C-alpha positions, 0 to 999 in steps of 0.5 A, a space after each residue: 484218698 482214692 488209690 488204685 487196686 492194682 499198680 505197676 511197680 518195681 518188684 525186687 524179687 522179679 527184678 522188673 516192673 510188674 502189676 501189683 495188687 494193693 491191700 491195706 495192712 491190718 494188725 493180727 490178733 494179739 496173743 495173751 501168752 506173749 511176754 509183753 502182754 503178760 508183763 503188762 498184765 502183771 504191772 497192772 495187777 493189784 493196787 497202783 492202777 495202770 502201768 501208763 495213764 489211759 489217754 483221755 482223748 487221742 492226740 492225733 485225728 488220723 491214723 497211718 495207713 500201711 499199704 501191702 503190695 502183692 506181686 501178681 507173678 511171684 506173689 512177693 509181698 512188700 509193705 510201704 511206709 504209712 500215709 497219714 490220711 483221714 480216709 483211704 479207699 481202694 478203687 478200680 481204675 
């Protein structure tokens, strides 16, 4: 799916329609010191194996792409709901 790099859209902070830059959300690096990571590592440790079974094959063939919209005037970032699509490409229009 081709999507424009810039769109005109409503900005709740500016309270008006502004041009907004579009980028794709990417999850940050996971912290090993986080409580959930430590708990998962503890449950996996020793005999008994994995806390939950490793998937042999993924159920879904596509991933959801979340768009991050940045207002050019106030620099406010807004996230939109994920679109399930095989290929998501930002193009200059």
